[in-house]
VOBA-1610 file (N, C-alpha, C; in pm, whole numbers, padded with zeros to 5 digits, always signed):
BEGIN
Met+07685+09285-14855Met+07793+09409-14894Met+07805+09509-14793Ala+07904+09571-14738Ala+07900+09668-14652Ala+07843+09831-14705Leu+07748+09862-14636Leu+07692+09983-14655Leu+07725+10086-14537Asp+07721+10248-14564Asp+07722+10298-14428Asp+07605+10310-14395Gly+07584+10404-14331Gly+07449+10459-14255Gly+07346+10510-14339Cys+07396+10587-14429Cys+07310+10672-14537Cys+07267+10525-14600Gly+07347+10467-14665Gly+07328+10367-14751Gly+07218+10243-14710Leu+07236+10224-14575Leu+07156+10114-14493Leu+06981+10225-14466Leu+06999+10333-14464Leu+06894+10430-14424Leu+06819+10433-14584Cys+06897+10455-14680Cys+06820+10443-14837Cys+06723+10305-14851Lys+06858+10209-14835Lys+06783+10089-14855Lys+06671+10039-14786Tyr+06648+10055-14668Tyr+06520+10028-14597Tyr+06408+10135-14639Ile+06447+10263-14669Ile+06330+10366-14736Ile+06292+10314-14869Leu+06373+10261-14954Leu+06334+10186-15066Leu+06236+10080-15077Ile+06307+09990-14947Ile+06208+09877-14945Ile+06083+09929-14880Ile+06056+10008-14820Ile+05927+10051-14759Ile+05834+10118-14883Phe+05899+10193-14948Phe+05870+10260-15048Phe+05780+10130-15150Asn+05879+10042-15176Asn+05854+09988-15261Asn+05716+09866-15186Ile+05709+09828-15103Ile+05603+09767-15019Ile+05488+09862-15048Ile+05456+09972-15029Ile+05333+10076-15038Ile+05297+10068-15167Phe+05422+10107-15261Phe+05403+10115-15399Phe+05295+09997-15456Ala+05368+09879-15419Ala+05297+09710-15455Ala+05155+09730-15422Val+05143+09761-15319Val+05017+09769-15267Val+04880+09856-15361Val+04933+09973-15379Val+04859+10056-15446Val+04849+10011-15553Gly+04975+09963-15626Gly+04971+09897-15786Gly+04870+09779-15777Phe+04883+09686-15699Phe+04804+09575-15716Phe+04652+09609-15698Ala+04605+09720-15611Ala+04464+09786-15616Ala+04431+09832-15734Phe+04515+09919-15819Phe+04499+09976-15936Phe+04467+09859-16046Leu+04559+09775-16033Leu+04544+09649-16154Leu+04433+09577-16119Gly+04425+09537-15993Gly+04316+09466-15997Gly+04155+09506-16013Leu+04149+09653-15982Leu+04037+09705-16009Leu+03985+09713-16148Gly+04127+09750-16198Gly+04099+09758-16362Gly+04088+09626-16433Leu+04116+09537-16389Leu+04081+09401-16467Leu+03986+09378-16404Trp+03934+09352-16284Trp+03771+09338-16245Trp+03682+09425-16321Leu+03717+09560-16352Leu+03619+09633-16433Leu+03608+09574-16594Arg+03731+09565-16622Arg+03731+09554-16768Arg+03674+09392-16794Phe+03670+09257-16702Phe+03660+09157-16734Phe+03534+09089-16659Ser+03472+09180-16589Ser+03351+09151-16503Ser+03254+09116-16596Asp+03140+09033-16569Asp+03016+08992-16672Asp+02954+09104-16658Ser+02938+09218-16590Ser+02838+09317-16587Ser+02938+09430-16660Thr+03024+09444-16678Thr+03093+09550-16756Thr+03169+09520-16877Arg+03183+09389-16919Arg+03237+09367-17018Arg+03160+09412-17152Pro+03055+09386-17139Pro+02976+09478-17258Pro+03002+09599-17327Ile+03055+09676-17209Ile+03081+09827-17251Ile+03170+09829-17360Phe+03290+09719-17333Phe+03423+09730-17397Phe+03386+09714-17537Gln+03263+09634-17567Gln+03241+09595-17711Gln+03153+09669-17779Ile+03094+09795-17716Ile+03001+09870-17788Ile+03091+10003-17796Gln+03090+10078-17912Gln+03154+10181-17968Gln+03032+10277-17981Asp+03050+10342-17863Asp+02972+10465-17783Asp+03031+10566-17730Ala+03013+10688-17781Ala+03065+10809-17678Ala+03050+10820-17552Asn+02940+10749-17501Asn+02915+10773-17380Asn+02995+10662-17299Ser+03052+10557-17357Ser+03141+10450-17280Ser+03273+10494-17279Tyr+03329+10591-17397Tyr+03471+10655-17388Tyr+03526+10671-17299Thr+03471+10757-17177Thr+03540+10770-17072Thr+03562+10665-16959Phe+03452+10574-16940Phe+03476+10433-16858Phe+03580+10343-16925Val+03593+10340-17062Val+03678+10253-17107Val+03840+10320-17101Thr+03841+10437-17121Thr+03955+10509-17113Thr+03992+10519-16953Gly+03926+10533-16859Gly+03939+10525-16696Gly+04007+10366-16655Val+03934+10272-16724Val+03980+10141-16697Val+04105+10067-16763Thr+04118+10153-16873Thr+04276+10132-16922Thr+04375+10184-16854Val+04358+10322-16821Val+04446+10401-16755Val+04470+10285-16613Leu+04365+10263-16535Leu+04397+10174-16399Leu+04489+10062-16441Ile+04453+09999-16553Ile+04539+09865-16594Ile+04688+09892-16623Val+04690+09995-16706Val+04851+10038-16750Val+04914+10090-16621Leu+04854+10183-16522Leu+04896+10246-16435Leu+04959+10138-16315Gly+04863+10044-16299Gly+04881+09918-16199Gly+04978+09853-16271Ser+04994+09810-16371Ser+05100+09723-16428Ser+05262+09791-16431Leu+05225+09917-16466Leu+05363+10015-16440Leu+05447+10010-16290Met+05331+10026-16213Met+05371+10047-16053Met+05436+09886-16045Leu+05376+09817-16059Leu+05417+09677-16029Leu+05561+09663-16081Leu+05581+09686-16216Leu+05694+09645-16269Leu+05814+09751-16228Val+05797+09881-16143Val+05886+09974-16099Val+05913+09860-15955Val+05808+09825-15887Val+05841+09749-15747Val+05913+09646-15771Ile+05936+09548-15910Ile+05989+09452-15921Ile+06151+09501-15945Phe+06188+09602-16018Phe+06299+09649-16018Phe+06377+09696-15884Gly+06265+09783-15823Gly+06339+09850-15705Gly+06355+09746-15568Asp+06264+09656-15591Asp+06280+09554-15445Asp+06373+09470-15488Tyr+06429+09443-15589Tyr+06518+09333-15619Tyr+06644+09428-15623Gly+06626+09548-15661Gly+06756+09605-15638Gly+06832+09661-15515Ala+06707+09682-15457Ala+06755+09717-15310Ala+06765+09630-15210Cys+06702+09544-15248Cys+06726+09398-15158Cys+06844+09290-15181Asn+06884+09333-15296Asn+07014+09254-15338Asn+07143+09324-15367Glu+07110+09455-15385Glu+07209+09553-15413Glu+07263+09533-15524Lys+07181+09523-15615Lys+07196+09518-15797Lys+07192+09626-15884Arg+07308+09644-15914Arg+07316+09769-16012Arg+07244+09798-16098Cys+07244+09720-16159Cys+07147+09713-16298Cys+07003+09745-16295Ala+06959+09658-16160Ala+06808+09664-16120Ala+06772+09824-16065Leu+06894+09864-15994Leu+06872+10004-15937Leu+06877+10105-16048Gln+06985+10090-16161Gln+06966+10203-16271Gln+06838+10219-16336Val+06781+10062-16365Val+06646+10087-16439Val+06533+10145-16340Phe+06537+10064-16201Phe+06449+10172-16095Phe+06442+10304-16118Ala+06552+10360-16119Ala+06574+10497-16100Ala+06532+10598-16256Val+06557+10534-16362Val+06518+10566-16469Val+06367+10573-16458Leu+06276+10453-16425Leu+06155+10448-16432Leu+06092+10554-16313Leu+06158+10571-16207Leu+06109+10667-16145Leu+06109+10811-16157Ala+06202+10834-16251Ala+06259+10986-16318Ala+06147+10981-16432Met+06083+10891-16477Met+05975+10889-16610Met+05846+10912-16537Leu+05803+10828-16447Leu+05704+10856-16347Leu+05688+10974-16261Ala+05782+11040-16240Ala+05793+11173-16168Ala+05763+11274-16260Thr+05823+11255-16364Thr+05771+11375-16497Thr+05655+11343-16528Met+05607+11241-16537Met+05453+11200-16581Met+05343+11262-16492Glu+05391+11243-16359Glu+05298+11302-16251Glu+05297+11484-16267Val+05411+11515-16263Val+05422+11685-16290Val+05334+11722-16407Val+05337+11644-16518Val+05284+11692-16639Val+05132+11687-16625Val+05074+11583-16567Val+04931+11544-16550Val+04892+11639-16458Gly+04972+11678-16327Gly+04918+11821-16253Gly+04895+11915-16323Val+04995+11959-16382Val+04989+12094-16453Val+04852+12084-16554Leu+04845+11981-16656Leu+04718+11951-16741Leu+04607+11965-16637Ala+04580+11883-16540Ala+04468+11893-16464Ala+04441+12035-16423Tyr+04530+12110-16347Tyr+04509+12237-16326Tyr+04459+12326-16454Ser+04533+12314-16567Ser+04514+12394-16653Ser+04345+12394-16741Lys+04321+12234-16687Lys+04197+12189-16781Lys+04121+12116-16660Ser+04111+12168-16560Ser+04034+12173-16440Ser+03893+12111-16487Asp+03795+12226-16544Asp+03664+12199-16594Asp+03677+12042-16668Glu+03735+12041-16754Glu+03722+11945-16844Glu+03753+11804-16777Val+03860+11807-16689Val+03905+11689-16568Val+03771+11654-16512Gly+03719+11742-16451Gly+03624+11721-16343Gly+03506+11676-16422Asp+03437+11732-16529Asp+03348+11643-16605Asp+03371+11520-16645Arg+03499+11500-16676Arg+03526+11352-16732Arg+03500+11233-16622Ile+03591+11282-16488Ile+03537+11215-16400Ile+03435+11181-16342Ala+03337+11295-16355Ala+03175+11277-16329Ala+03113+11184-16412Glu+03174+11209-16534Glu+03085+11080-16652Glu+03141+10947-16625Phe+03258+10936-16565Phe+03333+10792-16521Phe+03241+10737-16402Tyr+03206+10828-16301Tyr+03125+10795-16189Tyr+02960+10751-16243Gly+02934+10848-16332Gly+02779+10841-16364Gly+02793+10689-16448Asn+02875+10638-16518Asn+02901+10511-16573Asn+02907+10391-16497Leu+02968+10388-16378Leu+02969+10296-16258Leu+02843+10317-16165Tyr+02772+10443-16165Tyr+02624+10439-16127Tyr+02514+10358-16176Ala+02511+10395-16321Ala+02430+10306-16427Ala+02461+10155-16406Leu+02587+10113-16408Leu+02625+09977-16409Leu+02552+09924-16282Tyr+02532+09970-16163Tyr+02530+09925-16048Tyr+02353+09921-16050Val+02311+10043-16089Val+02169+10046-16111Val+02096+09910-16160Met+02189+09857-16286Met+02139+09783-16398Met+02161+09634-16339Asn+02274+09604-16254Asn+02333+09445-16248Asn+02334+09440-16068Gln+02314+09558-16005Gln+02345+09529-15862Gln+02511+09437-15819Asp+02555+09473-15898Asp+02717+09419-15875Asp+02786+09438-15756Pro+02779+09324-15689Pro+02868+09396-15550Pro+02995+09427-15534Gly+03084+09415-15624Gly+03199+09491-15667Gly+03202+09610-15720Ile+03086+09672-15792Ile+03071+09819-15805Ile+03005+09883-15679Ala+02953+09799-15628Ala+02891+09844-15485Ala+02997+09907-15385Val+03100+09822-15386Val+03203+09841-15324Val+03273+09959-15330Thr+03305+09990-15476Thr+03352+10104-15528Thr+03291+10222-15508Leu+03158+10200-15539Leu+03069+10333-15528Leu+03057+10370-15349Thr+03078+10283-15278Thr+03068+10313-15143Thr+03190+10367-15094Phe+03320+10347-15159Phe+03442+10425-15138Phe+03437+10543-15185Ile+03389+10586-15316Ile+03370+10730-15341Ile+03271+10778-15273His+03153+10746-15242His+03055+10796-15150His+03112+10867-15030Asn+03166+10768-14957Asn+03255+10801-14820Asn+03358+10889-14808Met+03432+10879-14947Met+03538+10977-14969Met+03518+11121-14979Leu+03377+11121-15062Leu+03356+11268-15078Leu+03250+11311-15027His+03183+11220-14944His+03049+11224-14844His+02947+11273-14957Cys+02875+11202-15060Cys+02791+11272-15123Cys+02688+11105-15168Cys+02556+11141-15214Cys+02490+11008-15221Cys+02447+10995-15369Gly+02495+10949-15435Gly+02443+10919-15594Gly+02439+11032-15686Met+02305+11013-15778Met+02289+11105-15866Met+02194+11199-15826Thr+02102+11166-15721Thr+02012+11271-15675Thr+02017+11344-15561Gly+02092+11257-15452Gly+02131+11323-15330Gly+02018+11321-15207Val+01899+11244-15275Val+01799+11226-15202Val+01774+11102-15114Pro+01828+11080-14978Pro+01850+10912-14960Pro+01720+10858-14972Ile+01585+10920-14958Ile+01470+10847-14955Ile+01454+10768-15122Ile+01493+10851-15203Ile+01452+10794-15339Ile+01571+10742-15405Glu+01655+10781-15361Glu+01795+10729-15394Glu+01832+10556-15445Leu+01883+10560-15594Leu+01872+10396-15626Leu+01985+10336-15551Val+02085+10387-15509Val+02228+10336-15450Val+02216+10373-15306Gln+02096+10413-15240Gln+02114+10461-15109Gln+02192+10375-14999Asn+02200+10252-15025Asn+02279+10125-14938Asn+02438+10166-14965Thr+02488+10272-15058Thr+02620+10263-15084Thr+02652+10424-15017Cys+02552+10482-14980Cys+02545+10636-14955Cys+02614+10617-14821Pro+02703+10735-14721Pro+02745+10753-14612Pro+02617+10786-14540Lys+02661+10765-14404Lys+02557+10835-14285Lys+02551+10978-14293Pro+02428+11030-14288Pro+02411+11137-14285Pro+02481+11233-14165Asp+02510+11375-14194Asp+02575+11465-14061Asp+02464+11543-14062Gly+02368+11512-13931Gly+02273+11629-13918Gly+02146+11598-13975Trp+02045+11677-13944Trp+01918+11601-13974Trp+01901+11658-14102Met+01956+11773-14176Met+01909+11817-14310Met+01972+11732-14390Glu+02061+11634-14386Glu+02134+11547-14460Glu+02010+11423-14467His+01928+11421-14375His+01833+11300-14384His+01728+11310-14519Ile+01746+11465-14544Ile+01653+11492-14649Ile+01714+11479-14781Lys+01804+11565-14784Lys+01902+11618-14911Lys+02055+11604-14875Met+02123+11526-14948Met+02283+11527-14929Met+02338+11581-15072Ser+02451+11631-15082Ser+02520+11640-15199Ser+02511+11547-15308Thr+02509+11575-15427Thr+02506+11482-15540Thr+02664+11468-15596Cys+02718+11359-15602Cys+02831+11290-15643Cys+02896+11397-15757Pro+02820+11368-15883Pro+02871+11450-15998Pro+02894+11614-15956Gly+02815+11656-15886Gly+02825+11778-15856Gly+02949+11813-15749Val+02983+11693-15683Val+03085+11751-15601Val+03194+11694-15660Ile+03206+11632-15733Ile+03331+11595-15838Ile+03362+11713-15914Thr+03255+11755-15979Thr+03297+11886-16052Thr+03351+12005-15980Glu+03274+12036-15867Glu+03306+12144-15807Glu+03446+12120-15729Phe+03472+11991-15693Phe+03610+11977-15649Phe+03716+12032-15729Phe+03718+11962-15869Phe+03825+12004-15939Phe+03812+12164-15995Asn+03701+12234-16007Asn+03683+12372-16022Asn+03750+12448-15911Ser+03724+12425-15791Ser+03710+12510-15672Ser+03868+12488-15616Lys+03912+12332-15618Lys+04043+12287-15583Lys+04144+12275-15676Ala+04155+12325-15768Ala+04230+12287-15877Ala+04387+12309-15855Pro+04417+12391-15760Pro+04567+12397-15708Pro+04588+12312-15625Ala+04494+12292-15529Ala+04517+12138-15435Ala+04550+12029-15534Val+04453+12018-15605Val+04475+11874-15722Val+04587+11885-15766Met+04660+11992-15829Met+04777+11993-15871Met+04883+11964-15781Ser+04858+12017-15655Ser+04960+12009-15543Ser+04978+11870-15519Ile+04859+11779-15521Ile+04882+11646-15496Ile+04960+11588-15578Phe+04956+11594-15690Phe+05019+11551-15805Phe+05191+11575-15811Ile+05208+11712-15781Ile+05363+11736-15758Ile+05399+11675-15639Gly+05333+11687-15541Gly+05362+11631-15402Gly+05428+11482-15436Thr+05327+11399-15524Thr+05337+11237-15552Thr+05466+11239-15631Gly+05497+11338-15704Gly+05625+11346-15812Gly+05732+11367-15722Ala+05731+11463-15606Ala+05832+11479-15529Ala+05880+11373-15444Leu+05765+11304-15417Leu+05791+11189-15342Leu+05880+11069-15427Leu+05847+11086-15558Leu+05889+10966-15651Leu+06058+11006-15679Ile+06098+11146-15656Ile+06219+11193-15692Ile+06288+11159-15572Thr+06251+11148-15416Thr+06306+11115-15349Thr+06349+10980-15334Ala+06270+10895-15374Ala+06280+10736-15390Ala+06391+10731-15484Met+06386+10813-15601Met+06502+10798-15694Met+06648+10829-15644Ile+06635+10939-15552Ile+06779+10993-15485Ile+06829+10910-15399Cys+06743+10825-15324Cys+06777+10689-15233Cys+06848+10598-15352Ala+06794+10577-15441Ala+06816+10461-15537Ala+06951+10520-15583Ile+06958+10647-15625Ile+07098+10691-15670Ile+07222+10664-15563Ile+07172+10681-15432Ile+07268+10714-15361Ile+07316+10541-15327Leu+07211+10448-15304Leu+07263+10330-15301Leu+07340+10259-15415Leu+07325+10315-15549Leu+07383+10272-15661Leu+07536+10302-15639Lys+07554+10434-15585Lys+07667+10473-15581Lys+07760+10395-15471Gln+07713+10384-15363Gln+07764+10308-15271Gln+07773+10181-15299Thr+07722+10098-15379Thr+07730+09969-15419Thr+07838+09940-15502Lys+07865+10044-15605Lys+07998+10064-15711Lys+08099+10083-15610Arg+08101+10193-15517Arg+08225+10198-15420Arg+08278+10095-15337Ala+08154+10004-15342Ala+08196+09871-15250Ala+08251+09767-15340His+08217+09730-15451His+08263+09650-15572His+08399+09710-15605Arg+08467+09844-15581Arg+08563+09885-15646Arg+08688+09865-15517Glu+08627+09867-15383Glu+08692+09837-15287Glu+08708+09673-15294Met+08603+09622-15297Met+08652+09443-15317Met+08745+09409-15403Thr+08721+09482-15542Thr+08845+09456-15654Thr+08970+09490-15595Thr+08995+09619-15544Thr+09129+09670-15519Thr+09176+09560-15398Tyr+09081+09490-15322Tyr+09149+09430-15209Tyr+09190+09280-15266Tyr+09118+09236-15343Tyr+09140+09123-15399Tyr+09254+09121-15512Ser+09275+09241-15569Ser+09418+09286-15655Ser+09520+09259-15582Thr+09572+09336-15483Thr+09638+09332-15365Thr+09707+09198-15319Ser+09584+09126-15265Ser+09606+09020-15202Ser+09644+08886-15309Phe+09596+08890-15445Phe+09656+08796-15542Phe+09773+08846-15575Ala+09828+08946-15581Ala+09940+08991-15636Ala+10056+08956-15538Ser+10024+08980-15424Ser+10094+08932-15294Ser+10117+08786-15340Ser+10023+08696-15323Ser+10015+08556-15360Ser+10102+08535-15475Ser+10083+08556-15566Ser+10155+08543-15673Ser+10324+08541-15663Lys+10370+08669-15608Lys+10489+08652-15585Lys+10569+08572-15493Ala+10457+08510-15407Ala+10518+08420-15288Ala+10533+08270-15386Ile+10437+08263-15471Ile+10433+08141-15549Ile+10568+08151-15643Ala+10539+08267-15684Ala+10708+08243-15816Ala+10813+08233-15720Leu+10807+08267-15606Leu+10965+08237-15534Leu+10978+08070-15535Asp+10883+07996-15561Asp+10892+07874-15519Asp+10906+07790-15677Ser+11033+07778-15684Ser+11054+07711-15808Ser+10983+07575-15875Ser+10977+07500-15762Ser+10901+07361-15763Ser+10749+07388-15785Ser+10695+07505-15801Ser+10552+07518-15832Ser+10513+07529-15946Thr+10374+07458-15991Thr+10336+07428-16130Thr+10289+07519-16190Ser+10273+07571-16307Ser+10196+07680-16399Ser+10071+07685-16349Val+10021+07586-16308Val+09863+07609-16272Val+09874+07653-16126Phe+09952+07661-16045Phe+09926+07722-15925Phe+09994+07860-15938Thr+10101+07901-16038Thr+10147+08017-16053Thr+10034+08106-16123Tyr+09950+08064-16234Tyr+09871+08144-16283Tyr+09697+08142-16200Phe+09694+08062-16099Phe+09552+08054-16029Phe+09541+08195-15967Pro+09620+08266-15895Pro+09561+08412-15843Pro+09541+08472-15933Leu+09624+08481-16035Leu+09543+08559-16195Leu+09407+08519-16225Tyr+09391+08409-16223Tyr+09271+08362-16253Tyr+09174+08414-16153Leu+09172+08399-16058Leu+09114+08442-15937Leu+09076+08606-15968Leu+09185+08689-15998Leu+09212+08832-15989Leu+09111+08850-16116Ile+09122+08776-16235Ile+09035+08821-16342Ile+08887+08806-16317Thr+08855+08697-16254Thr+08724+08653-16196Thr+08662+08769-16103Ser+08719+08793-16042Ser+08662+08892-15912Ser+08627+09012-16001Val+08721+09049-16096Val+08695+09182-16167Val+08573+09165-16241Trp+08571+09070-16324Trp+08454+09037-16388Trp+08307+09023-16315Glu+08288+08970-16217Glu+08192+08971-16125Glu+08180+09104-16089Ser+08264+09184-16044Ser+08230+09330-16017Ser+08191+09407-16131Gln+08168+09372-16238Gln+08118+09460-16348Gln+07994+09422-16363Leu+07945+09280-16312Leu+07795+09239-16331Leu+07705+09305-16238Cys+07588+09286-16254Cys+07483+09349-16176Cys+07459+09317-16054
//
C-alpha cells in the first residue's frame, strides 16, 4: 500500500523500535522465568517468608513486564509490517498504557526513593545469598552484570574475603584492591542521591513510548487514507464499467451485476483490518 515519506519513516521507526523492544522483553521474560523455575530459586516461592517477599515480587514483575512487552511487539510488528489498522490501534493503546505506567512509576520512585532503594537492595541481598548457597552459574551472570554496572563488590566490598569475588569487577586503583564499595550501599545511595535522575529515566522512557505511539497513529491515518483512495478508485472504475455493460442489451444479468459485486467486495475489504 502506497505511503508517503512520513509514513515510510514511521513504519521503519516502528520496526526498529519493535526489534529493540523484543530483545529487552525476551531478556526480562527469560530472566524472570529462569529465576522462577530454577532448581536453586524454586523453593523460595514455596516459603511464606517476609524476607522472600521482595524477591518473589521482583521476579513476578520481570515475568509480567517481559510478557507485556512481547505482546506489544506482536501487535506493533504485525501492524507496521502489514499495515493492519486493527493491530496498529491495539498497539497505540498498549503504548499509551505503558507510557502512563512509566511516568507514574517514575514519580513514585522519586517520591519514595528511600523505600525503593531499600527494596532493590533487599532483592540484591536475596540473589547474593542464593549464589553463596548454591553457586548457580545463572545467578553468577546476574551478579556479574550488577557488579560491573554499579562497580561494587558483594556485601562486604573486601575482595580478599568476599564470597562472590569471582563476580566482582576489576579494581580501579590500588585502594580498591583492599576495599571496594558494597552493592547494597551503592544501590541505596543511588536512589537516595540520584532520585531525580531515576525519575528522568522513567519519564524519558515514557516519552520514547509516546513517540512510537505517535508514529503508529500517523501510519494508521495514512493506511486509512490509502483505503479510502482505493475504494474511490474502484467505485469510479466499476461505475464506468456498469454503464458500459448496461448499454449492451445482450449482456446477461450476471455480467450486469458483476461490477456491483466487486464494488461491494472492495468496500467490505477496506473496512477490515
